[in-house]
N, C-alpha and C positions, 0 to 999 in steps of 0.2 A: 896795646899797638900803639902806638910813635904818630900823632901828626902831619906828619913826610912822608910817610908810605902812603904809597897814591897807589895800591891796589885792594882788591874789592873784595867783600864772598861774599860774591854773587847771586845775592838774593835769600838766601840759604838758611840766612838767621845765625851760621855758624862763626865760631869764631878765630879760625885762620884765614892768614893771608896771603890765598893762591886768587892769579890772577883771572878775569875774566874769561873765559871762555873762549873768547872769540882776538882780542888778543896775544901776542907771543911776548916772549920775556928777553924777547931783545930785537936790534934792529935788523930788519931781515934787507934792508936796503942800496947796501955793497954788496948781496950779493943778489940780490935783484938785478943793477944791469950790469954784472958781471958776462964775461958772454957763456960760460958755462950752465946760470940761469935753465938754459933748457930742458939742459940733464938734472942741474939740480930738481925740476921743480917734476918734472917725471918722476926720480924717484919716491920725491913726498907723495903724490900724487897714489904710485903703488903700491907707499907702503900702506897711506889711510884708506885702500882699497884692502891691502890681505886682513887687514883691522876688522873691518865694515862684518866682511865675508869671514870671520871668524865668528863674533859674536851673532851674529844669522843663521850661523850654522847651528850654535852653543844654542839662539831658543829655537831655534826649529825642532830639536834634539828633545830640549825642553817641556814643549807643551804642542808639540804638532801629534795632532789624532789621524790615523788611516778614514780611511771613508771606508762606508760598508757597503757591499756590493748584494743590493736590492729591486 
């Protein structure tokens, strides 16, 4: 890894050059200053919610144990 690379390893000890999870790989400022930003933001939130729901459903399917009526 060259010294001019600003990305880190995320503390995972791996040898990859991924950006930390809280940083974006490009500047969002021009998009945020756009008149279309509210629609862009809603689309991002809907996309993230869809990912969350999918992961939640997969975890529930894998680990959910029904309660026994007793």
